[in-house]
C-alpha positions as CSV (number, residue, x, y, z in Angstrom):
1,X,142.1,162.0,168.4
2,X,145.8,162.3,168.9
3,X,148.3,160.0,167.2
4,X,148.8,158.2,170.5
5,X,145.5,156.5,170.1
6,X,145.9,153.5,172.4
7,X,147.2,155.4,175.5
8,X,144.4,157.9,175.1
9,X,141.7,155.3,175.0
10,X,143.2,153.3,177.8
11,X,143.2,156.4,180.0
12,X,139.5,156.7,179.3
13,X,138.9,153.0,180.1
14,X,140.6,153.4,183.5
15,X,138.0,156.2,184.3
16,X,135.1,154.0,183.1
17,X,136.2,151.0,185.0
18,X,136.4,153.0,188.2
19,X,132.7,153.8,187.8
20,X,131.7,150.2,187.1
21,X,130.3,147.8,189.7
22,X,130.9,144.1,189.5
23,X,127.6,142.6,188.2
24,X,126.1,139.4,189.4
25,X,126.8,136.6,186.9
26,X,123.9,135.8,184.6
27,X,123.5,132.6,182.5
28,X,125.9,132.3,179.6
29,X,124.1,132.7,176.2
30,X,124.1,129.4,174.4
31,X,125.5,129.1,170.9
32,X,128.3,127.2,169.1
33,X,132.0,127.6,170.1
34,X,133.7,129.9,167.6
35,X,137.0,128.0,167.8
36,X,135.3,124.7,166.9
37,X,133.3,126.3,164.1
38,X,136.4,127.8,162.5
39,X,138.3,124.6,162.8
40,X,135.6,122.5,161.2
41,X,134.6,125.0,158.5
42,X,137.9,125.7,156.7
43,X,136.6,125.3,153.2
44,X,135.9,129.0,153.1
45,X,137.1,132.2,154.6
46,X,134.7,132.9,157.5
47,X,133.5,136.4,158.2
48,X,133.2,138.1,161.6
49,X,130.9,141.0,160.7
50,X,131.0,144.1,162.7
51,X,128.3,146.6,163.8
52,X,130.2,149.9,164.1
53,X,128.7,153.3,163.9
54,X,131.9,155.4,164.0
55,X,135.6,155.1,164.7
56,X,138.5,157.5,165.5
57,X,140.1,157.0,162.1
58,X,136.9,157.3,159.9
59,X,134.7,159.5,162.1
60,X,131.0,158.8,161.7
61,X,130.5,155.7,159.5
62,X,126.8,155.0,159.7
63,X,125.0,156.6,162.6
64,X,121.5,155.8,161.4
65,X,121.9,152.1,161.0
66,X,119.3,149.7,162.4
67,X,121.7,147.6,164.4
68,X,119.4,144.6,164.7
69,X,118.5,144.6,161.0
70,X,122.2,144.9,160.1
71,X,123.1,142.0,162.5
72,X,120.3,139.8,161.1
73,X,121.5,140.5,157.6
74,X,125.0,139.4,158.6
75,X,123.6,136.2,160.2
76,X,121.3,135.3,157.2
77,X,124.3,135.6,154.8
78,X,126.6,133.3,156.7
79,X,128.6,135.4,159.1
80,X,130.4,133.2,161.7
81,X,130.1,135.8,164.4
82,X,128.9,139.4,164.9
83,X,131.3,141.9,166.5
84,X,129.6,144.7,168.4
85,X,131.4,147.9,169.4
86,X,130.5,148.7,173.0
87,X,132.9,151.6,173.4
88,X,130.9,154.8,173.7
89,X,133.4,157.6,173.6
90,X,135.5,156.7,170.6
91,X,133.3,154.4,168.5
92,X,129.8,155.6,169.5
93,X,128.9,152.0,170.6
94,X,127.0,150.9,173.6
95,X,126.7,147.9,175.8
96,X,122.9,148.0,175.1
97,X,123.7,147.3,171.4
98,X,125.4,144.1,172.4
99,X,122.5,143.1,174.6
100,X,120.0,143.9,171.8
101,X,121.8,142.1,169.0
102,X,122.7,139.1,171.2
103,X,119.0,138.6,172.0
104,X,118.1,138.6,168.3
105,X,120.7,136.3,166.7
106,X,121.7,132.7,167.3
107,X,125.4,132.9,166.3
108,X,128.2,134.1,168.7
109,X,128.7,137.7,169.5
110,X,132.0,139.5,170.3
111,X,132.2,142.3,172.8
112,X,134.5,144.7,170.9
113,X,136.0,147.0,173.5
114,X,139.3,147.8,175.2
115,X,139.0,145.4,178.1
116,X,141.3,146.0,181.1
117,X,139.3,144.7,184.0
118,X,137.2,141.7,185.1
119,X,134.2,143.9,185.6
120,X,134.0,144.6,181.9
121,X,134.2,140.9,181.1
122,X,131.3,140.0,183.4
123,X,129.3,143.0,182.0
124,X,129.9,141.8,178.4
125,X,129.0,138.2,179.3
126,X,125.8,139.3,180.9
127,X,124.9,141.4,177.8
128,X,125.0,138.2,175.7
129,X,128.6,138.1,174.4
130,X,130.1,134.6,174.1
131,X,133.5,136.0,173.0
132,X,135.5,138.9,174.3
133,X,138.4,140.8,172.9
134,X,141.7,141.2,174.7
135,X,144.4,143.3,173.0
136,X,148.0,142.3,173.7
137,X,149.2,145.9,173.2
138,X,146.9,147.2,175.9
139,X,148.0,144.9,178.7
140,X,151.2,143.6,180.4
141,X,151.5,139.9,179.7
142,X,150.8,138.8,183.2
143,X,147.6,140.8,183.4
144,X,146.6,139.6,179.9
145,X,146.9,136.0,181.1
146,X,144.9,136.8,184.2
147,X,142.0,138.3,182.2
148,X,142.2,135.5,179.6
149,X,142.0,132.8,182.3
150,X,139.2,134.7,184.1
151,X,137.1,134.9,180.9
152,X,137.6,131.3,179.9
153,X,136.7,130.2,183.5
154,X,133.3,131.9,182.8
155,X,132.8,129.8,179.7
156,X,133.7,132.7,177.3
157,X,136.0,132.4,174.4
158,X,138.7,135.1,173.8
159,X,139.9,136.7,170.6
160,X,143.5,137.8,171.5
161,X,144.5,140.6,169.2
162,X,148.1,141.1,168.0
163,X,149.9,143.5,165.6
164,X,153.5,142.4,165.4
165,X,155.7,139.3,166.1
166,X,156.5,140.0,169.8
167,X,152.7,140.3,170.4
168,X,152.0,137.2,168.4
169,X,154.5,135.3,170.5
170,X,152.7,136.6,173.7
171,X,149.4,135.3,172.3
172,X,151.1,131.9,171.7
173,X,152.6,131.8,175.2
174,X,149.4,132.4,177.0
175,X,147.8,129.6,175.1
176,X,145.3,131.7,173.0
177,X,143.1,129.5,170.8
178,X,141.7,132.4,168.7
179,X,144.3,134.9,167.6
180,X,143.6,138.1,165.7
181,X,146.2,140.0,163.6
182,X,145.2,143.6,163.4
183,X,146.4,145.3,160.2
184,X,145.9,148.6,161.9
185,X,148.6,150.1,164.1
186,X,146.8,151.2,167.3
187,X,149.3,154.0,167.9
188,X,149.3,155.7,164.4
189,X,146.1,154.1,163.3
190,X,147.5,153.4,159.8
191,X,146.7,150.1,158.1
192,X,148.7,147.7,156.1
193,X,147.4,144.3,155.0
194,X,151.0,143.1,154.7
195,X,151.0,142.8,158.5
196,X,148.8,139.8,158.2
197,X,150.9,138.2,155.4
198,X,154.1,138.7,157.3
199,X,152.9,137.3,160.6
200,X,151.2,134.3,159.0
201,X,154.7,132.8,158.5
202,X,154.8,132.4,162.3
203,X,151.5,130.7,162.8
204,X,151.1,127.4,164.7
205,X,148.8,124.5,164.1
206,X,146.4,124.6,167.1
207,X,145.1,128.2,167.1
208,X,142.7,129.7,164.6
209,X,143.7,133.1,163.1
210,X,141.6,136.1,162.1
211,X,142.8,139.0,160.0
212,X,141.4,142.3,161.1
213,X,141.1,145.7,159.5
214,X,142.0,147.0,156.0
215,X,139.8,144.4,154.2
216,X,137.3,146.1,151.9
217,X,137.0,143.9,148.8
218,X,137.0,140.3,147.7
219,X,140.6,140.9,146.4
220,X,141.7,141.9,149.9
221,X,140.0,138.9,151.4
222,X,141.6,136.6,148.8
223,X,145.1,137.9,149.8
224,X,144.8,136.6,153.3
225,X,142.5,133.6,152.7
226,X,145.3,131.0,152.2
227,X,146.7,131.8,155.7
228,X,143.7,132.7,157.9
229,X,140.5,131.0,159.1
230,X,138.5,134.2,159.1
231,X,138.5,138.0,158.7
232,X,136.9,140.7,160.8
233,X,135.2,143.3,158.7
234,X,133.5,146.5,159.8
235,X,133.7,149.6,157.7
236,X,133.2,147.8,154.3
237,X,130.0,146.2,155.6
238,X,128.7,149.3,157.4
239,X,129.1,151.4,154.2
240,X,128.0,148.8,151.7
241,X,125.0,149.6,149.4
242,X,124.1,145.9,149.5
243,X,125.3,144.3,152.8
244,X,124.3,140.7,151.8
245,X,126.3,140.9,148.5
246,X,129.3,142.3,150.3
247,X,129.3,139.5,152.9
248,X,129.2,137.0,150.1
249,X,131.9,138.8,148.2
250,X,134.3,138.4,151.2
251,X,133.6,134.7,151.8
252,X,136.4,133.4,149.7
253,X,136.1,129.7,148.8
254,X,139.2,127.8,149.9
255,X,138.1,124.5,148.3
Protein backbone atom coordinates (compact mmCIF):
# COMPACT_ATOMS: atom_id res chain seq x y z
CA UNK A 1 0.00 0.00 0.00
CA UNK A 2 1.40 3.36 -1.00
CA UNK A 3 1.42 6.29 1.40
CA UNK A 4 -1.37 7.86 -0.63
CA UNK A 5 -3.82 5.39 0.87
CA UNK A 6 -7.09 7.21 0.26
CA UNK A 7 -6.60 8.04 -3.45
CA UNK A 8 -5.53 4.43 -4.07
CA UNK A 9 -8.61 2.97 -2.45
CA UNK A 10 -10.98 5.46 -4.07
CA UNK A 11 -9.61 4.53 -7.49
CA UNK A 12 -10.43 0.90 -6.69
CA UNK A 13 -13.92 1.87 -5.50
CA UNK A 14 -14.64 3.64 -8.81
CA UNK A 15 -13.85 0.36 -10.60
CA UNK A 16 -16.07 -1.63 -8.23
CA UNK A 17 -19.00 0.79 -8.52
CA UNK A 18 -18.84 0.56 -12.32
CA UNK A 19 -19.51 -3.18 -11.98
CA UNK A 20 -22.38 -2.84 -9.49
CA UNK A 21 -26.03 -2.86 -10.51
CA UNK A 22 -28.66 -0.94 -8.56
CA UNK A 23 -30.45 -3.54 -6.44
CA UNK A 24 -34.18 -3.51 -5.77
CA UNK A 25 -34.87 -2.13 -2.31
CA UNK A 26 -35.51 -4.74 0.40
CA UNK A 27 -37.20 -4.06 3.76
CA UNK A 28 -35.05 -2.14 6.25
CA UNK A 29 -33.86 -4.32 9.15
CA UNK A 30 -35.57 -3.24 12.35
CA UNK A 31 -33.50 -2.23 15.39
CA UNK A 32 -33.05 0.85 17.56
CA UNK A 33 -31.77 4.17 16.21
CA UNK A 34 -28.10 4.55 17.09
CA UNK A 35 -28.41 8.33 17.55
CA UNK A 36 -31.26 7.94 20.04
CA UNK A 37 -29.42 5.17 21.89
CA UNK A 38 -26.25 7.25 22.25
CA UNK A 39 -28.19 10.32 23.37
CA UNK A 40 -30.10 8.41 26.03
CA UNK A 41 -27.18 6.28 27.30
CA UNK A 42 -24.54 8.85 28.16
CA UNK A 43 -23.69 7.34 31.54
CA UNK A 44 -20.97 5.23 29.93
CA UNK A 45 -18.72 5.36 26.88
CA UNK A 46 -20.51 3.22 24.29
CA UNK A 47 -18.59 0.78 22.10
CA UNK A 48 -18.95 0.28 18.37
CA UNK A 49 -17.20 -3.06 17.98
CA UNK A 50 -15.68 -3.93 14.64
CA UNK A 51 -15.32 -7.19 12.74
CA UNK A 52 -12.12 -6.70 10.74
CA UNK A 53 -9.92 -9.48 9.38
CA UNK A 54 -7.14 -7.30 7.95
CA UNK A 55 -6.16 -3.71 7.18
CA UNK A 56 -3.59 -1.90 5.03
CA UNK A 57 -1.69 -0.67 8.09
CA UNK A 58 -1.72 -3.92 10.11
CA UNK A 59 -1.83 -6.54 7.37
CA UNK A 60 -3.62 -9.72 8.43
CA UNK A 61 -5.19 -9.27 11.87
CA UNK A 62 -7.39 -12.34 12.39
CA UNK A 63 -8.19 -14.28 9.22
CA UNK A 64 -9.59 -17.33 11.02
CA UNK A 65 -12.16 -15.51 13.13
CA UNK A 66 -15.69 -16.89 13.31
CA UNK A 67 -17.36 -13.62 12.36
CA UNK A 68 -20.79 -14.47 13.79
CA UNK A 69 -19.39 -15.73 17.09
CA UNK A 70 -17.27 -12.57 17.35
CA UNK A 71 -20.28 -10.36 16.64
CA UNK A 72 -22.46 -12.20 19.15
CA UNK A 73 -19.77 -11.80 21.82
CA UNK A 74 -19.77 -8.07 21.13
CA UNK A 75 -23.55 -7.91 21.43
CA UNK A 76 -23.70 -10.03 24.59
CA UNK A 77 -21.21 -7.73 26.29
CA UNK A 78 -23.00 -4.49 25.60
CA UNK A 79 -21.73 -3.18 22.26
CA UNK A 80 -23.97 -0.39 20.93
CA UNK A 81 -23.37 -1.36 17.30
CA UNK A 82 -21.28 -3.75 15.22
CA UNK A 83 -19.12 -2.34 12.43
CA UNK A 84 -18.53 -4.79 9.58
CA UNK A 85 -15.80 -4.28 6.98
CA UNK A 86 -17.22 -4.96 3.53
CA UNK A 87 -14.18 -3.85 1.50
CA UNK A 88 -12.62 -6.93 -0.09
CA UNK A 89 -9.37 -5.67 -1.60
CA UNK A 90 -7.79 -3.75 1.27
CA UNK A 91 -9.52 -5.11 4.41
CA UNK A 92 -10.41 -8.68 3.35
CA UNK A 93 -14.04 -7.99 4.19
CA UNK A 94 -17.14 -8.96 2.24
CA UNK A 95 -20.73 -7.82 1.84
CA UNK A 96 -21.74 -11.38 2.79
CA UNK A 97 -20.19 -10.83 6.25
CA UNK A 98 -22.53 -7.89 6.78
CA UNK A 99 -25.51 -9.96 5.68
CA UNK A 100 -24.57 -12.89 7.89
CA UNK A 101 -23.89 -10.81 11.01
CA UNK A 102 -26.96 -8.60 10.53
CA UNK A 103 -29.17 -11.69 10.38
CA UNK A 104 -27.78 -12.98 13.69
CA UNK A 105 -27.77 -9.89 15.94
CA UNK A 106 -30.49 -7.51 17.13
CA UNK A 107 -28.38 -4.35 17.46
CA UNK A 108 -27.50 -1.91 14.64
CA UNK A 109 -24.82 -2.81 12.12
CA UNK A 110 -22.57 -0.39 10.27
CA UNK A 111 -21.51 -0.98 6.67
CA UNK A 112 -17.83 -0.01 6.93
CA UNK A 113 -16.60 0.79 3.44
CA UNK A 114 -15.53 3.67 1.25
CA UNK A 115 -18.93 4.67 -0.11
CA UNK A 116 -19.02 6.94 -3.16
CA UNK A 117 -22.26 5.89 -4.87
CA UNK A 118 -25.95 5.26 -4.23
CA UNK A 119 -25.61 1.67 -5.45
CA UNK A 120 -23.31 0.88 -2.52
CA UNK A 121 -25.81 2.39 -0.09
CA UNK A 122 -28.71 0.29 -1.34
CA UNK A 123 -26.54 -2.84 -1.35
CA UNK A 124 -25.50 -2.17 2.26
CA UNK A 125 -29.09 -1.58 3.37
CA UNK A 126 -30.23 -4.77 1.65
CA UNK A 127 -27.45 -6.68 3.45
CA UNK A 128 -28.87 -5.61 6.81
CA UNK A 129 -26.95 -2.44 7.65
CA UNK A 130 -28.92 0.23 9.47
CA UNK A 131 -26.00 2.68 9.48
CA UNK A 132 -23.55 3.51 6.69
CA UNK A 133 -20.21 5.32 6.73
CA UNK A 134 -19.53 8.42 4.67
CA UNK A 135 -16.00 9.85 4.79
CA UNK A 136 -15.68 13.62 4.36
CA UNK A 137 -12.15 13.28 2.93
CA UNK A 138 -13.42 10.95 0.21
CA UNK A 139 -16.12 13.18 -1.27
CA UNK A 140 -16.73 16.77 -2.41
CA UNK A 141 -19.11 18.45 0.03
CA UNK A 142 -22.01 18.62 -2.45
CA UNK A 143 -21.69 14.91 -3.25
CA UNK A 144 -21.38 14.06 0.45
CA UNK A 145 -24.64 15.89 1.11
CA UNK A 146 -26.35 14.09 -1.80
CA UNK A 147 -25.33 10.68 -0.49
CA UNK A 148 -26.21 11.65 3.09
CA UNK A 149 -29.69 12.75 2.05
CA UNK A 150 -30.15 9.66 -0.12
CA UNK A 151 -29.21 7.33 2.76
CA UNK A 152 -31.42 9.06 5.31
CA UNK A 153 -34.34 9.07 2.86
CA UNK A 154 -34.07 5.26 2.90
CA UNK A 155 -34.32 5.17 6.70
CA UNK A 156 -30.59 4.66 7.23
CA UNK A 157 -28.46 6.53 9.74
CA UNK A 158 -25.08 7.87 8.64
CA UNK A 159 -21.79 7.99 10.51
CA UNK A 160 -19.96 10.94 8.94
CA UNK A 161 -16.22 10.54 9.43
CA UNK A 162 -13.86 13.50 9.90
CA UNK A 163 -10.17 13.91 10.66
CA UNK A 164 -9.53 17.65 11.00
CA UNK A 165 -11.36 20.90 11.72
CA UNK A 166 -12.33 21.76 8.11
CA UNK A 167 -13.84 18.27 7.75
CA UNK A 168 -15.66 18.59 11.08
CA UNK A 169 -17.12 21.88 9.88
CA UNK A 170 -18.37 20.14 6.72
CA UNK A 171 -20.05 17.46 8.85
CA UNK A 172 -21.75 20.18 10.89
CA UNK A 173 -22.82 22.05 7.75
CA UNK A 174 -24.56 19.07 6.17
CA UNK A 175 -26.46 18.45 9.41
CA UNK A 176 -24.78 15.18 10.40
CA UNK A 177 -26.25 13.72 13.58
CA UNK A 178 -23.57 11.05 14.13
CA UNK A 179 -20.02 12.31 13.62
CA UNK A 180 -16.84 10.26 13.81
CA UNK A 181 -13.39 11.63 14.49
CA UNK A 182 -10.83 9.28 12.98
CA UNK A 183 -7.52 9.43 14.83
CA UNK A 184 -5.96 7.85 11.74
CA UNK A 185 -4.76 10.04 8.88
CA UNK A 186 -6.13 8.32 5.76
CA UNK A 187 -3.25 9.56 3.62
CA UNK A 188 -0.27 8.61 5.82
CA UNK A 189 -2.23 6.07 7.91
CA UNK A 190 -0.52 7.29 11.08
CA UNK A 191 -2.60 7.55 14.26
CA UNK A 192 -2.74 10.16 17.01
CA UNK A 193 -5.41 10.12 19.71
CA UNK A 194 -4.83 13.84 20.24
CA UNK A 195 -6.83 14.39 17.04
CA UNK A 196 -9.96 13.50 19.02
CA UNK A 197 -9.02 15.67 21.97
CA UNK A 198 -8.25 18.70 19.80
CA UNK A 199 -11.41 18.48 17.70
CA UNK A 200 -13.62 17.94 20.76
CA UNK A 201 -13.27 21.65 21.58
CA UNK A 202 -15.34 22.38 18.45
CA UNK A 203 -18.24 20.00 19.17
CA UNK A 204 -21.88 21.13 19.12
CA UNK A 205 -24.77 20.07 21.35
CA UNK A 206 -27.02 18.24 18.89
CA UNK A 207 -24.77 15.61 17.25
CA UNK A 208 -23.29 12.57 18.93
CA UNK A 209 -19.57 11.97 18.49
CA UNK A 210 -17.54 8.79 18.04
CA UNK A 211 -13.75 8.55 18.42
CA UNK A 212 -12.29 6.07 15.92
CA UNK A 213 -8.90 4.30 15.72
CA UNK A 214 -5.89 4.29 18.06
CA UNK A 215 -7.93 3.05 21.04
CA UNK A 216 -6.48 -0.13 22.48
CA UNK A 217 -6.79 0.06 26.28
CA UNK A 218 -9.07 1.32 29.00
CA UNK A 219 -6.59 4.16 29.49
CA UNK A 220 -7.00 5.22 25.86
CA UNK A 221 -10.78 5.06 26.20
CA UNK A 222 -10.68 7.09 29.42
CA UNK A 223 -8.82 9.88 27.60
CA UNK A 224 -11.67 10.47 25.16
CA UNK A 225 -14.58 9.45 27.41
CA UNK A 226 -15.30 12.96 28.78
CA UNK A 227 -15.83 14.35 25.27
CA UNK A 228 -17.30 11.49 23.21
CA UNK A 229 -20.49 9.43 23.26
CA UNK A 230 -18.73 6.36 21.94
CA UNK A 231 -15.63 4.80 20.43
CA UNK A 232 -15.14 2.58 17.40
CA UNK A 233 -12.69 -0.23 18.14
CA UNK A 234 -11.47 -2.93 15.77
CA UNK A 235 -7.92 -4.20 16.10
CA UNK A 236 -7.88 -4.29 19.92
CA UNK A 237 -10.97 -6.52 19.92
CA UNK A 238 -9.92 -8.69 16.98
CA UNK A 239 -6.60 -9.50 18.69
CA UNK A 240 -7.87 -9.78 22.28
CA UNK A 241 -7.33 -13.06 24.14
CA UNK A 242 -10.63 -12.45 25.93
CA UNK A 243 -12.99 -10.40 23.78
CA UNK A 244 -15.70 -10.06 26.44
CA UNK A 245 -13.23 -8.67 28.98
CA UNK A 246 -11.78 -6.25 26.43
CA UNK A 247 -15.22 -4.84 25.55
CA UNK A 248 -15.93 -4.29 29.26
CA UNK A 249 -12.51 -2.69 29.81
CA UNK A 250 -13.29 -0.08 27.15
CA UNK A 251 -16.78 0.77 28.49
CA UNK A 252 -15.72 3.67 30.67
CA UNK A 253 -18.28 4.65 33.32
CA UNK A 254 -19.08 8.34 32.94
CA UNK A 255 -21.33 8.50 36.02
